[in-house]
C-alpha positions in Angstrom: -3.5 10.0 -7.2 0.2 8.9 -8.1 1.4 4.9 -9.2 4.8 3.7 -10.3 4.7 0.3 -12.0 7.6 -1.4 -12.1 7.5 -4.6 -14.7 10.7 -6.2 -13.7 10.3 -5.8 -9.7 8.8 -10.2 -9.6 5.4 -8.5 -7.8 2.1 -8.6 -10.4 1.1 -5.3 -11.4 -2.2 -5.8 -9.7 -0.8 -5.9 -6.3 1.7 -3.2 -7.2 -1.5 -1.1 -7.9 -3.1 -2.4 -4.9 -0.7 -1.9 -2.1 -0.1 1.9 -3.7 -3.6 2.4 -3.4 -3.9 1.0 0.0 -1.4 3.0 1.2 -3.0 6.0 0.3 -5.8 5.1 1.7 -3.9 4.7 5.1 -2.0 7.5 5.3 -4.6 10.0 4.5 -3.3 10.4 0.8 -7.1 9.4 -0.1 -9.9 10.2 1.9 -13.4 8.9 2.5 -15.8 9.6 -0.6 -12.5 10.7 -2.8 -13.6 9.1 -6.4 -10.8 6.8 -8.2 -9.6 6.4 -11.9 -12.1 4.3 -13.6 -11.1 1.3 -14.3 -10.7 2.0 -18.2 -8.6 5.4 -17.4 -6.4 4.1 -14.9 -5.3 0.8 -17.4 -4.6 3.2 -20.1 -2.5 6.0 -17.6 -0.6 3.1 -16.6 -0.5 0.8 -19.7 -1.6 -2.6 -18.2 -5.0 -4.6 -19.4 -8.4 -3.6 -18.1 -8.6 -6.9 -16.5 -5.0 -5.7 -14.2 -6.8 -2.6 -13.4 -10.4 -4.7 -12.3 -8.4 -7.4 -10.3 -6.5 -4.6 -8.4 -10.3 -2.7 -7.7 -11.9 -6.0 -6.8 -9.0 -7.0 -4.3 -9.4 -2.8 -2.4 -13.0 -3.5 -2.3 -12.8 -7.4 -0.8 -10.5 -5.7 1.6 -13.6 -2.9 2.7 -11.1 0.4 1.6 -13.1 1.0 -2.0 -16.6 0.6 -3.0 -17.4 -0.2 -6.4 -20.7 1.3 -7.8 -22.0 -0.1 -10.6 -21.9 3.1 -13.7 -21.1 5.6 -11.3 -16.9 4.1 -10.3 -15.3 3.6 -7.5 -14.9 5.8 -4.3 -12.7 5.5 -0.8 -14.8 3.9 1.9 -14.5 5.4 5.4 -12.1 3.3 7.7 -12.8 2.5 11.1 -10.0 4.1 13.1 -9.1 0.5 14.7 -8.7 -1.1 11.5 -6.3 1.2 10.4 -4.1 0.9 13.5 -4.3 -3.2 12.9 -3.5 -3.0 9.2 -0.2 -0.6 10.1 0.7 -2.6 12.9 0.3 -6.1 10.4 2.7 -3.9 8.0 4.9 -3.1 10.6 5.3 -6.5 11.7 6.5 -7.8 8.4 8.7 -5.0 7.7 10.6 -5.8 11.2 10.4 -9.3 10.6 12.5 -8.5 7.0 14.6 -5.6 9.0 16.1 -8.5 11.5 16.6 -11.2 8.6 18.6 -8.1 6.8 20.7 -7.4 9.8 21.4 -11.1 10.6 22.1 -11.5 7.2 25.0 -8.8 7.6 26.2 -10.4 11.0 24.3 -6.9 12.6 24.1 -7.3 16.7 20.5 -6.4 18.3 22.1 -3.1 19.3 23.4 -2.7 16.5 20.1 -2.6 14.5 18.6 -0.8 18.0 20.8 2.4 17.1 20.1 2.3 13.7 16.5 2.2 14.4 17.0 5.2 16.8 18.6 7.1 14.3 16.1 6.5 11.5 13.5 7.5 14.5 15.4 10.7 15.2 16.0 11.8 11.3 12.1 11.1 10.5 11.1 13.3 13.7 13.4 16.3 13.5 
């Protein structure tokens, strides 16, 4: 698992960790039963505090994505396909709202935005 943090992004480091691990789980990069690095190892690797990695893992556990087992480590939990779908759709809705806001700032018409989305879809499926 590769996590890249930006200390200048304005997003708290623990949220960056949560987002990247969540994405890896939801996209299949991490599968049910896969172990995660220990809290201390991840803190060392990312050069962050143990508090940061602990908060990230606790957030992931509260979201039902991982289980923290005292003395054994943290593991990816099996996912409910319907839950995954709902979370991905919610993420898509957030991204669509940001996309529309950016397009409006650029003075684009809905047809221009649709054209760009169609082009991106075609590129991604080729």
